[in-house]
C-alpha positions, 0 to 999 in steps of 0.5 A: 447459615453459619457453622462454628466448629468447637471440635476441640471441646472435651466432654462436650455437653452435646454433639450439635447445638442449633441456634435458630435466629430467623423466623419461619417466614424466611422460606424453607429454612424452618423445615430444613432446620427441623430436618437437620435437628432430627437427622442428628437425633436419629443417629443418636447425636445429642442435639441442643436447639435454641430459638432466639428472637422471632425464631420462637415463631417456629414453634407456633402451630399456625406458622405455615410457610408457602408450600411447606407444613407448619413448622410448629407441627413439625417441632411437636414431633421432635421428641420422637427423634430424641429431641426432648427439650427446646431452649428459648432465649429470654426475653420472650413475650408471655403472649407468644409463649402462651400460644405454644401447643401444650406438648411444645410448651412443656418441652420449652425452657426459657434461658438467658443469653449467657446460658445460651452462650454457655450451651454453644461453648459446650457443644462439639459443633454449632450452627447458626441459622 
């Protein structure tokens, strides 16, 4: 995990930007990442969540981690905590995006690496997980 502080950003587009780069099979990281995101949402923080590379597997419903619930099911409930949209860095295989549950697919926006960088630059705090 890496925390990058951008605290000097005036008029930040969001309070916290999470860049998720690891697949859910890396242990408890998937569930902890979700908990971190929704904790910020519960406290009225503006949260931006970006999935890059194999991290998009967090959004699939059939990706349980031993001893933990499916991260895909967790992310489906994120809108209850104020996280309405997820960003996925292109290119992503269409077959992976097609497997996303309807509720998640509607919340996903595919963006370029440059757009992801802009979102990170315009956040108060950035965490790379």
